[in-house]
CHARMM internal coordinates of N, CA and C (Angstrom, degrees):
IC EDIT
DIST 1 N 1 CA 1.4488
DIST 1 CA 1 C 1.5268
ANGL 1 N 1 CA 1 C 111.00
DIST 1 C 2 N 1.3304
ANGL 1 CA 1 C 2 N 116.97
DIHE 1 N 1 CA 1 C 2 N -39.61
DIST 2 N 2 CA 1.4641
ANGL 1 C 2 N 2 CA 119.52
DIHE 1 CA 1 C 2 N 2 CA 179.72
DIST 2 CA 2 C 1.5178
ANGL 2 N 2 CA 2 C 111.12
DIHE 1 C 2 N 2 CA 2 C -62.82
DIST 2 C 3 N 1.3473
ANGL 2 CA 2 C 3 N 116.76
DIHE 2 N 2 CA 2 C 3 N -37.44
DIST 3 N 3 CA 1.4591
ANGL 2 C 3 N 3 CA 119.44
DIHE 2 CA 2 C 3 N 3 CA 179.62
DIST 3 CA 3 C 1.5266
ANGL 3 N 3 CA 3 C 110.53
DIHE 2 C 3 N 3 CA 3 C -65.45
DIST 3 C 4 N 1.3171
ANGL 3 CA 3 C 4 N 117.82
DIHE 3 N 3 CA 3 C 4 N -36.93
DIST 4 N 4 CA 1.4575
ANGL 3 C 4 N 4 CA 121.22
DIHE 3 CA 3 C 4 N 4 CA 178.90
DIST 4 CA 4 C 1.5257
ANGL 4 N 4 CA 4 C 110.64
DIHE 3 C 4 N 4 CA 4 C -66.17
DIST 4 C 5 N 1.3285
ANGL 4 CA 4 C 5 N 117.46
DIHE 4 N 4 CA 4 C 5 N -44.27
DIST 5 N 5 CA 1.4551
ANGL 4 C 5 N 5 CA 121.14
DIHE 4 CA 4 C 5 N 5 CA 178.48
DIST 5 CA 5 C 1.5258
ANGL 5 N 5 CA 5 C 110.20
DIHE 4 C 5 N 5 CA 5 C -62.97
DIST 5 C 6 N 1.3267
ANGL 5 CA 5 C 6 N 116.61
DIHE 5 N 5 CA 5 C 6 N -41.62
DIST 6 N 6 CA 1.4614
ANGL 5 C 6 N 6 CA 120.90
DIHE 5 CA 5 C 6 N 6 CA 177.44
DIST 6 CA 6 C 1.5173
ANGL 6 N 6 CA 6 C 111.89
DIHE 5 C 6 N 6 CA 6 C -63.49
DIST 6 C 7 N 1.3228
ANGL 6 CA 6 C 7 N 117.01
DIHE 6 N 6 CA 6 C 7 N -38.44
DIST 7 N 7 CA 1.4652
ANGL 6 C 7 N 7 CA 120.85
DIHE 6 CA 6 C 7 N 7 CA 178.84
DIST 7 CA 7 C 1.5170
ANGL 7 N 7 CA 7 C 110.72
DIHE 6 C 7 N 7 CA 7 C -63.91
DIST 7 C 8 N 1.3252
ANGL 7 CA 7 C 8 N 115.88
DIHE 7 N 7 CA 7 C 8 N -45.81
DIST 8 N 8 CA 1.4667
ANGL 7 C 8 N 8 CA 119.33
DIHE 7 CA 7 C 8 N 8 CA 178.41
DIST 8 CA 8 C 1.5225
ANGL 8 N 8 CA 8 C 111.12
DIHE 7 C 8 N 8 CA 8 C -63.83
DIST 8 C 9 N 1.3096
ANGL 8 CA 8 C 9 N 117.11
DIHE 8 N 8 CA 8 C 9 N -39.80
DIST 9 N 9 CA 1.4662
ANGL 8 C 9 N 9 CA 120.73
DIHE 8 CA 8 C 9 N 9 CA 179.73
DIST 9 CA 9 C 1.5259
ANGL 9 N 9 CA 9 C 110.85
DIHE 8 C 9 N 9 CA 9 C -64.30
DIST 9 C 10 N 1.3263
ANGL 9 CA 9 C 10 N 117.48
DIHE 9 N 9 CA 9 C 10 N -40.42
DIST 10 N 10 CA 1.4689
ANGL 9 C 10 N 10 CA 120.70
DIHE 9 CA 9 C 10 N 10 CA 177.11
DIST 10 CA 10 C 1.5209
ANGL 10 N 10 CA 10 C 111.43
DIHE 9 C 10 N 10 CA 10 C -61.38
DIST 10 C 11 N 1.3140
ANGL 10 CA 10 C 11 N 116.00
DIHE 10 N 10 CA 10 C 11 N -46.25
DIST 11 N 11 CA 1.4586
ANGL 10 C 11 N 11 CA 120.26
DIHE 10 CA 10 C 11 N 11 CA -177.48
DIST 11 CA 11 C 1.5276
ANGL 11 N 11 CA 11 C 110.76
DIHE 10 C 11 N 11 CA 11 C -67.67
DIST 11 C 12 N 1.3230
ANGL 11 CA 11 C 12 N 117.10
DIHE 11 N 11 CA 11 C 12 N -45.50
DIST 12 N 12 CA 1.4621
ANGL 11 C 12 N 12 CA 120.53
DIHE 11 CA 11 C 12 N 12 CA -179.93
DIST 12 CA 12 C 1.5267
ANGL 12 N 12 CA 12 C 110.85
DIHE 11 C 12 N 12 CA 12 C -63.78
DIST 12 C 13 N 1.3229
ANGL 12 CA 12 C 13 N 116.97
DIHE 12 N 12 CA 12 C 13 N -41.65
DIST 13 N 13 CA 1.4591
ANGL 12 C 13 N 13 CA 120.84
DIHE 12 CA 12 C 13 N 13 CA 178.54
DIST 13 CA 13 C 1.5139
ANGL 13 N 13 CA 13 C 112.42
DIHE 12 C 13 N 13 CA 13 C -63.75
DIST 13 C 14 N 1.3231
ANGL 13 CA 13 C 14 N 116.87
DIHE 13 N 13 CA 13 C 14 N -40.23
DIST 14 N 14 CA 1.4632
ANGL 13 C 14 N 14 CA 120.19
DIHE 13 CA 13 C 14 N 14 CA 179.70
DIST 14 CA 14 C 1.5283
ANGL 14 N 14 CA 14 C 111.06
DIHE 13 C 14 N 14 CA 14 C -68.57
DIST 14 C 15 N 1.3235
ANGL 14 CA 14 C 15 N 117.15
DIHE 14 N 14 CA 14 C 15 N -40.94
DIST 15 N 15 CA 1.4654
ANGL 14 C 15 N 15 CA 120.60
DIHE 14 CA 14 C 15 N 15 CA 177.59
DIST 15 CA 15 C 1.5352
ANGL 15 N 15 CA 15 C 110.15
DIHE 14 C 15 N 15 CA 15 C -63.94
DIST 15 C 16 N 1.3203
ANGL 15 CA 15 C 16 N 116.78
DIHE 15 N 15 CA 15 C 16 N -41.34
DIST 16 N 16 CA 1.4663
ANGL 15 C 16 N 16 CA 120.39
DIHE 15 CA 15 C 16 N 16 CA 177.93
DIST 16 CA 16 C 1.5228
ANGL 16 N 16 CA 16 C 111.00
DIHE 15 C 16 N 16 CA 16 C -62.36
DIST 16 C 17 N 1.3222
ANGL 16 CA 16 C 17 N 117.11
DIHE 16 N 16 CA 16 C 17 N -39.36
DIST 17 N 17 CA 1.4650
ANGL 16 C 17 N 17 CA 120.83
DIHE 16 CA 16 C 17 N 17 CA 178.26
DIST 17 CA 17 C 1.5256
ANGL 17 N 17 CA 17 C 110.80
DIHE 16 C 17 N 17 CA 17 C -64.56
DIST 17 C 18 N 1.3353
ANGL 17 CA 17 C 18 N 117.33
DIHE 17 N 17 CA 17 C 18 N -40.94
DIST 18 N 18 CA 1.4626
ANGL 17 C 18 N 18 CA 121.24
DIHE 17 CA 17 C 18 N 18 CA 178.49
DIST 18 CA 18 C 1.5302
ANGL 18 N 18 CA 18 C 110.08
DIHE 17 C 18 N 18 CA 18 C -62.35
DIST 18 C 19 N 1.3251
ANGL 18 CA 18 C 19 N 116.56
DIHE 18 N 18 CA 18 C 19 N -46.81
DIST 19 N 19 CA 1.4688
ANGL 18 C 19 N 19 CA 120.48
DIHE 18 CA 18 C 19 N 19 CA -179.79
DIST 19 CA 19 C 1.5237
ANGL 19 N 19 CA 19 C 110.46
DIHE 18 C 19 N 19 CA 19 C -61.93
DIST 19 C 20 N 1.3258
ANGL 19 CA 19 C 20 N 116.36
DIHE 19 N 19 CA 19 C 20 N -43.05
DIST 20 N 20 CA 1.4603
ANGL 19 C 20 N 20 CA 120.11
DIHE 19 CA 19 C 20 N 20 CA -179.22
DIST 20 CA 20 C 1.5262
ANGL 20 N 20 CA 20 C 111.20
DIHE 19 C 20 N 20 CA 20 C -63.08
DIST 20 C 21 N 1.3246
ANGL 20 CA 20 C 21 N 118.08
DIHE 20 N 20 CA 20 C 21 N -47.18
DIST 21 N 21 CA 1.4587
ANGL 20 C 21 N 21 CA 120.78
DIHE 20 CA 20 C 21 N 21 CA -178.56
DIST 21 CA 21 C 1.5230
ANGL 21 N 21 CA 21 C 111.98
DIHE 20 C 21 N 21 CA 21 C -67.21
DIST 21 C 22 N 1.3304
ANGL 21 CA 21 C 22 N 117.12
DIHE 21 N 21 CA 21 C 22 N -36.75
DIST 22 N 22 CA 1.4677
ANGL 21 C 22 N 22 CA 119.37
DIHE 21 CA 21 C 22 N 22 CA 176.55
DIST 22 CA 22 C 1.5171
ANGL 22 N 22 CA 22 C 111.13
DIHE 21 C 22 N 22 CA 22 C -66.31
DIST 22 C 23 N 1.3360
ANGL 22 CA 22 C 23 N 116.80
DIHE 22 N 22 CA 22 C 23 N -39.71
DIST 23 N 23 CA 1.4660
ANGL 22 C 23 N 23 CA 119.07
DIHE 22 CA 22 C 23 N 23 CA 178.38
DIST 23 CA 23 C 1.5291
ANGL 23 N 23 CA 23 C 111.11
DIHE 22 C 23 N 23 CA 23 C -68.11
DIST 23 C 24 N 1.3318
ANGL 23 CA 23 C 24 N 117.83
DIHE 23 N 23 CA 23 C 24 N -36.51
DIST 24 N 24 CA 1.4632
ANGL 23 C 24 N 24 CA 120.52
DIHE 23 CA 23 C 24 N 24 CA 175.55
DIST 24 CA 24 C 1.5249
ANGL 24 N 24 CA 24 C 110.82
DIHE 23 C 24 N 24 CA 24 C -63.21
DIST 24 C 25 N 1.3376
ANGL 24 CA 24 C 25 N 116.59
DIHE 24 N 24 CA 24 C 25 N -38.93
DIST 25 N 25 CA 1.4618
ANGL 24 C 25 N 25 CA 120.82
DIHE 24 CA 24 C 25 N 25 CA 179.28
DIST 25 CA 25 C 1.5263
ANGL 25 N 25 CA 25 C 110.51
DIHE 24 C 25 N 25 CA 25 C -64.37
DIST 25 C 26 N 1.3344
ANGL 25 CA 25 C 26 N 116.20
DIHE 25 N 25 CA 25 C 26 N -46.51
DIST 26 N 26 CA 1.4672
ANGL 25 C 26 N 26 CA 120.14
DIHE 25 CA 25 C 26 N 26 CA -179.92
DIST 26 CA 26 C 1.5223
ANGL 26 N 26 CA 26 C 110.65
DIHE 25 C 26 N 26 CA 26 C -63.65
DIST 26 C 27 N 1.3250
ANGL 26 CA 26 C 27 N 116.94
DIHE 26 N 26 CA 26 C 27 N -41.04
DIST 27 N 27 CA 1.4627
ANGL 26 C 27 N 27 CA 120.52
DIHE 26 CA 26 C 27 N 27 CA 178.73
DIST 27 CA 27 C 1.5291
ANGL 27 N 27 CA 27 C 111.31
DIHE 26 C 27 N 27 CA 27 C -63.52
DIST 27 C 28 N 1.3340
ANGL 27 CA 27 C 28 N 116.49
DIHE 27 N 27 CA 27 C 28 N -42.21
DIST 28 N 28 CA 1.4660
ANGL 27 C 28 N 28 CA 120.26
DIHE 27 CA 27 C 28 N 28 CA 179.82
DIST 28 CA 28 C 1.5236
ANGL 28 N 28 CA 28 C 111.25
DIHE 27 C 28 N 28 CA 28 C -64.29
DIST 28 C 29 N 1.3230
ANGL 28 CA 28 C 29 N 117.02
DIHE 28 N 28 CA 28 C 29 N -39.19
DIST 29 N 29 CA 1.4668
ANGL 28 C 29 N 29 CA 120.28
DIHE 28 CA 28 C 29 N 29 CA 178.08
DIST 29 CA 29 C 1.5256
ANGL 29 N 29 CA 29 C 110.06
DIHE 28 C 29 N 29 CA 29 C -67.02
DIST 29 C 30 N 1.3219
ANGL 29 CA 29 C 30 N 116.33
DIHE 29 N 29 CA 29 C 30 N -40.32
DIST 30 N 30 CA 1.4677
ANGL 29 C 30 N 30 CA 119.71
DIHE 29 CA 29 C 30 N 30 CA -179.73
DIST 30 CA 30 C 1.5319
ANGL 30 N 30 CA 30 C 111.86
DIHE 29 C 30 N 30 CA 30 C -64.88
DIST 30 C 31 N 1.3240
ANGL 30 CA 30 C 31 N 116.65
DIHE 30 N 30 CA 30 C 31 N -30.68
DIST 31 N 31 CA 1.4613
ANGL 30 C 31 N 31 CA 120.85
DIHE 30 CA 30 C 31 N 31 CA -179.48
DIST 31 CA 31 C 1.5300
ANGL 31 N 31 CA 31 C 112.36
DIHE 30 C 31 N 31 CA 31 C -94.31
DIST 31 C 32 N 1.3296
ANGL 31 CA 31 C 32 N 117.32
DIHE 31 N 31 CA 31 C 32 N 10.99
DIST 32 N 32 CA 1.4667
ANGL 31 C 32 N 32 CA 123.44
DIHE 31 CA 31 C 32 N 32 CA -179.87
DIST 32 CA 32 C 1.5275
ANGL 32 N 32 CA 32 C 112.94
DIHE 31 C 32 N 32 CA 32 C 57.58
DIST 32 C 33 N 1.3074
ANGL 32 CA 32 C 33 N 116.80
DIHE 32 N 32 CA 32 C 33 N 41.23
DIST 33 N 33 CA 1.4712
ANGL 32 C 33 N 33 CA 121.97
DIHE 32 CA 32 C 33 N 33 CA 175.74
DIST 33 CA 33 C 1.5265
ANGL 33 N 33 CA 33 C 108.08
DIHE 32 C 33 N 33 CA 33 C -108.93
DIST 33 C 34 N 1.3131
ANGL 33 CA 33 C 34 N 114.99
DIHE 33 N 33 CA 33 C 34 N 86.00
DIST 34 N 34 CA 1.4598
ANGL 33 C 34 N 34 CA 120.91
DIHE 33 CA 33 C 34 N 34 CA -174.05
DIST 34 CA 34 C 1.5227
ANGL 34 N 34 CA 34 C 112.52
DIHE 33 C 34 N 34 CA 34 C -65.01
DIST 34 C 35 N 1.3290
ANGL 34 CA 34 C 35 N 117.79
DIHE 34 N 34 CA 34 C 35 N -36.09
DIST 35 N 35 CA 1.4588
ANGL 34 C 35 N 35 CA 120.60
DIHE 34 CA 34 C 35 N 35 CA -177.92
DIST 35 CA 35 C 1.5317
ANGL 35 N 35 CA 35 C 110.87
DIHE 34 C 35 N 35 CA 35 C -65.74
DIST 35 C 36 N 1.3164
ANGL 35 CA 35 C 36 N 117.01
DIHE 35 N 35 CA 35 C 36 N -42.84
DIST 36 N 36 CA 1.4657
ANGL 35 C 36 N 36 CA 119.75
DIHE 35 CA 35 C 36 N 36 CA 178.80
DIST 36 CA 36 C 1.5263
ANGL 36 N 36 CA 36 C 110.73
DIHE 35 C 36 N 36 CA 36 C -65.71
DIST 36 C 37 N 1.3245
ANGL 36 CA 36 C 37 N 116.31
DIHE 36 N 36 CA 36 C 37 N -40.39
DIST 37 N 37 CA 1.4658
ANGL 36 C 37 N 37 CA 119.83
DIHE 36 CA 36 C 37 N 37 CA 178.29
DIST 37 CA 37 C 1.5244
ANGL 37 N 37 CA 37 C 110.45
DIHE 36 C 37 N 37 CA 37 C -64.06
DIST 37 C 38 N 1.3242
ANGL 37 CA 37 C 38 N 116.88
DIHE 37 N 37 CA 37 C 38 N -37.29
DIST 38 N 38 CA 1.4625
ANGL 37 C 38 N 38 CA 120.93
DIHE 37 CA 37 C 38 N 38 CA 179.12
DIST 38 CA 38 C 1.5247
ANGL 38 N 38 CA 38 C 111.64
DIHE 37 C 38 N 38 CA 38 C -68.20
DIST 38 C 39 N 1.3079
ANGL 38 CA 38 C 39 N 117.28
DIHE 38 N 38 CA 38 C 39 N -25.23
DIST 39 N 39 CA 1.4722
ANGL 38 C 39 N 39 CA 120.72
DIHE 38 CA 38 C 39 N 39 CA 177.75
DIST 39 CA 39 C 1.5243
ANGL 39 N 39 CA 39 C 111.23
DIHE 38 C 39 N 39 CA 39 C -83.03
DIST 39 C 40 N 1.3308
ANGL 39 CA 39 C 40 N 116.91
DIHE 39 N 39 CA 39 C 40 N -45.80
DIST 40 N 40 CA 1.4621
ANGL 39 C 40 N 40 CA 120.16
DIHE 39 CA 39 C 40 N 40 CA -174.11
DIST 40 CA 40 C 1.5202
ANGL 40 N 40 CA 40 C 113.49
DIHE 39 C 40 N 40 CA 40 C -75.23
DIST 40 C 41 N 1.3197
ANGL 40 CA 40 C 41 N 118.60
DIHE 40 N 40 CA 40 C 41 N -31.10
DIST 41 N 41 CA 1.4571
ANGL 40 C 41 N 41 CA 121.15
DIHE 40 CA 40 C 41 N 41 CA -177.54
DIST 41 CA 41 C 1.5325
ANGL 41 N 41 CA 41 C 112.87
DIHE 40 C 41 N 41 CA 41 C -62.40
DIST 41 C 42 N 1.3350
ANGL 41 CA 41 C 42 N 120.47
DIHE 41 N 41 CA 41 C 42 N -50.42
DIST 42 N 42 CA 1.4715
ANGL 41 C 42 N 42 CA 119.31
DIHE 41 CA 41 C 42 N 42 CA 177.49
DIST 42 CA 42 C 1.5300
ANGL 42 N 42 CA 42 C 112.86
DIHE 41 C 42 N 42 CA 42 C -65.03
DIST 42 C 43 N 1.3256
ANGL 42 CA 42 C 43 N 116.19
DIHE 42 N 42 CA 42 C 43 N -32.00
DIST 43 N 43 CA 1.4640
ANGL 42 C 43 N 43 CA 118.67
DIHE 42 CA 42 C 43 N 43 CA 177.48
DIST 43 CA 43 C 1.5246
ANGL 43 N 43 CA 43 C 110.81
DIHE 42 C 43 N 43 CA 43 C -64.57
DIST 43 C 44 N 1.3249
ANGL 43 CA 43 C 44 N 117.07
DIHE 43 N 43 CA 43 C 44 N -38.36
DIST 44 N 44 CA 1.4620
ANGL 43 C 44 N 44 CA 120.88
DIHE 43 CA 43 C 44 N 44 CA 177.21
DIST 44 CA 44 C 1.5238
ANGL 44 N 44 CA 44 C 110.88
DIHE 43 C 44 N 44 CA 44 C -65.22
DIST 44 C 45 N 1.3280
ANGL 44 CA 44 C 45 N 117.06
DIHE 44 N 44 CA 44 C 45 N -40.45
DIST 45 N 45 CA 1.4638
ANGL 44 C 45 N 45 CA 120.74
DIHE 44 CA 44 C 45 N 45 CA 178.73
DIST 45 CA 45 C 1.5319
ANGL 45 N 45 CA 45 C 110.64
DIHE 44 C 45 N 45 CA 45 C -64.96
DIST 45 C 46 N 1.3186
ANGL 45 CA 45 C 46 N 117.23
DIHE 45 N 45 CA 45 C 46 N -40.89
DIST 46 N 46 CA 1.4658
ANGL 45 C 46 N 46 CA 120.77
DIHE 45 CA 45 C 46 N 46 CA 177.67
DIST 46 CA 46 C 1.5247
ANGL 46 N 46 CA 46 C 110.42
DIHE 45 C 46 N 46 CA 46 C -62.15
DIST 46 C 47 N 1.3244
ANGL 46 CA 46 C 47 N 117.16
DIHE 46 N 46 CA 46 C 47 N -40.48
DIST 47 N 47 CA 1.4666
ANGL 46 C 47 N 47 CA 120.24
DIHE 46 CA 46 C 47 N 47 CA 177.90
DIST 47 CA 47 C 1.5246
ANGL 47 N 47 CA 47 C 111.57
DIHE 46 C 47 N 47 CA 47 C -65.83
DIST 47 C 48 N 1.3336
ANGL 47 CA 47 C 48 N 117.41
DIHE 47 N 47 CA 47 C 48 N -35.37
DIST 48 N 48 CA 1.4678
ANGL 47 C 48 N 48 CA 120.12
DIHE 47 CA 47 C 48 N 48 CA 177.03
DIST 48 CA 48 C 1.5201
ANGL 48 N 48 CA 48 C 110.80
DIHE 47 C 48 N 48 CA 48 C -65.65
DIST 48 C 49 N 1.3246
ANGL 48 CA 48 C 49 N 117.06
DIHE 48 N 48 CA 48 C 49 N -39.80
DIST 49 N 49 CA 1.4664
ANGL 48 C 49 N 49 CA 120.86
DIHE 48 CA 48 C 49 N 49 CA 177.02
DIST 49 CA 49 C 1.5194
ANGL 49 N 49 CA 49 C 110.12
DIHE 48 C 49 N 49 CA 49 C -65.46
DIST 49 C 50 N 1.3256
ANGL 49 CA 49 C 50 N 116.82
DIHE 49 N 49 CA 49 C 50 N -43.28
DIST 50 N 50 CA 1.4559
ANGL 49 C 50 N 50 CA 121.28
DIHE 49 CA 49 C 50 N 50 CA 176.10
DIST 50 CA 50 C 1.5199
ANGL 50 N 50 CA 50 C 111.24
DIHE 49 C 50 N 50 CA 50 C -58.35
DIST 50 C 51 N 1.3419
ANGL 50 CA 50 C 51 N 116.80
DIHE 50 N 50 CA 50 C 51 N -43.10
DIST 51 N 51 CA 1.4562
ANGL 50 C 51 N 51 CA 120.99
DIHE 50 CA 50 C 51 N 51 CA 178.61
DIST 51 CA 51 C 1.5252
ANGL 51 N 51 CA 51 C 110.97
DIHE 50 C 51 N 51 CA 51 C -61.93
DIST 51 C 52 N 1.3278
ANGL 51 CA 51 C 52 N 117.77
DIHE 51 N 51 CA 51 C 52 N -40.81
DIST 52 N 52 CA 1.4633
ANGL 51 C 52 N 52 CA 120.90
DIHE 51 CA 51 C 52 N 52 CA 179.73
DIST 52 CA 52 C 1.5280
ANGL 52 N 52 CA 52 C 110.66
DIHE 51 C 52 N 52 CA 52 C -62.69
DIST 52 C 53 N 1.3345
ANGL 52 CA 52 C 53 N 117.27
DIHE 52 N 52 CA 52 C 53 N -43.87
DIST 53 N 53 CA 1.4648
ANGL 52 C 53 N 53 CA 119.89
DIHE 52 CA 52 C 53 N 53 CA 178.16
DIST 53 CA 53 C 1.5197
ANGL 53 N 53 CA 53 C 111.80
DIHE 52 C 53 N 53 CA 53 C -67.80
DIST 53 C 54 N 1.3220
ANGL 53 CA 53 C 54 N 117.37
DIHE 53 N 53 CA 53 C 54 N -38.70
DIST 54 N 54 CA 1.4609
ANGL 53 C 54 N 54 CA 121.60
DIHE 53 CA 53 C 54 N 54 CA 178.90
DIST 54 CA 54 C 1.5243
ANGL 54 N 54 CA 54 C 110.66
DIHE 53 C 54 N 54 CA 54 C -63.38
DIST 54 C 55 N 1.3171
ANGL 54 CA 54 C 55 N 116.49
DIHE 54 N 54 CA 54 C 55 N -44.55
DIST 55 N 55 CA 1.4569
ANGL 54 C 55 N 55 CA 120.57
DIHE 54 CA 54 C 55 N 55 CA 179.68
DIST 55 CA 55 C 1.5249
ANGL 55 N 55 CA 55 C 111.27
DIHE 54 C 55 N 55 CA 55 C -67.06
DIST 55 C 56 N 1.3233
ANGL 55 CA 55 C 56 N 116.74
DIHE 55 N 55 CA 55 C 56 N -40.70
DIST 56 N 56 CA 1.4702
ANGL 55 C 56 N 56 CA 119.81
DIHE 55 CA 55 C 56 N 56 CA 177.80
DIST 56 CA 56 C 1.5195
ANGL 56 N 56 CA 56 C 110.84
DIHE 55 C 56 N 56 CA 56 C -63.25
DIST 56 C 57 N 1.3193
ANGL 56 CA 56 C 57 N 117.01
DIHE 56 N 56 CA 56 C 57 N -37.54
DIST 57 N 57 CA 1.4635
ANGL 56 C 57 N 57 CA 120.69
DIHE 56 CA 56 C 57 N 57 CA 177.93
DIST 57 CA 57 C 1.5198
ANGL 57 N 57 CA 57 C 110.88
DIHE 56 C 57 N 57 CA 57 C -66.03
DIST 57 C 58 N 1.3222
ANGL 57 CA 57 C 58 N 117.06
DIHE 57 N 57 CA 57 C 58 N -42.98
DIST 58 N 58 CA 1.4703
ANGL 57 C 58 N 58 CA 121.06
DIHE 57 CA 57 C 58 N 58 CA -179.27
DIST 58 CA 58 C 1.5294
ANGL 58 N 58 CA 58 C 111.65
DIHE 57 C 58 N 58 CA 58 C -67.46
DIST 58 C 59 N 1.3268
ANGL 58 CA 58 C 59 N 116.80
DIHE 58 N 58 CA 58 C 59 N -31.27
DIST 59 N 59 CA 1.4582
ANGL 58 C 59 N 59 CA 120.52
DIHE 58 CA 58 C 59 N 59 CA 178.89
DIST 59 CA 59 C 1.5283
ANGL 59 N 59 CA 59 C 112.73
DIHE 58 C 59 N 59 CA 59 C -83.86
DIST 59 C 60 N 1.3226
ANGL 59 CA 59 C 60 N 116.34
DIHE 59 N 59 CA 59 C 60 N -5.27
DIST 60 N 60 CA 1.4601
ANGL 59 C 60 N 60 CA 120.97
DIHE 59 CA 59 C 60 N 60 CA 178.11
DIST 60 CA 60 C 1.5156
ANGL 60 N 60 CA 60 C 114.19
DIHE 59 C 60 N 60 CA 60 C 80.67
DIST 60 C 61 N 1.3225
ANGL 60 CA 60 C 61 N 117.14
DIHE 60 N 60 CA 60 C 61 N 22.04
DIST 61 N 61 CA 1.4614
ANGL 60 C 61 N 61 CA 120.70
DIHE 60 CA 60 C 61 N 61 CA -179.20
DIST 61 CA 61 C 1.5201
ANGL 61 N 61 CA 61 C 112.47
DIHE 60 C 61 N 61 CA 61 C -87.52
DIST 61 C 62 N 1.3464
ANGL 61 CA 61 C 62 N 117.10
DIHE 61 N 61 CA 61 C 62 N -11.83
DIST 62 N 62 CA 1.4584
ANGL 61 C 62 N 62 CA 122.13
DIHE 61 CA 61 C 62 N 62 CA -179.78
DIST 62 CA 62 C 1.5242
ANGL 62 N 62 CA 62 C 108.10
DIHE 61 C 62 N 62 CA 62 C -115.52
DIST 62 C 63 N 1.3061
ANGL 62 CA 62 C 63 N 115.20
DIHE 62 N 62 CA 62 C 63 N 133.61
DIST 63 N 63 CA 1.4753
ANGL 62 C 63 N 63 CA 118.55
DIHE 62 CA 62 C 63 N 63 CA 179.69
DIST 63 CA 63 C 1.5047
ANGL 63 N 63 CA 63 C 111.34
DIHE 62 C 63 N 63 CA 63 C -83.22
END
COOR INIT
IC SEED 1 N 1 CA 1 C
IC BUILD
């Protein structure tokens, strides 16, 4: 049961991080802060890749 709760917490935390970084990117673009947008955008992409690997691991698609 603890492993299941931990799995859900990992996935929820990663999704929350993706949403947060994407919203920071959109906010930075709206405020014409190109440097902040250039920092947050790749971080959001890295989190999306992390989420894909995390989900594949939880589904048993990765050995």
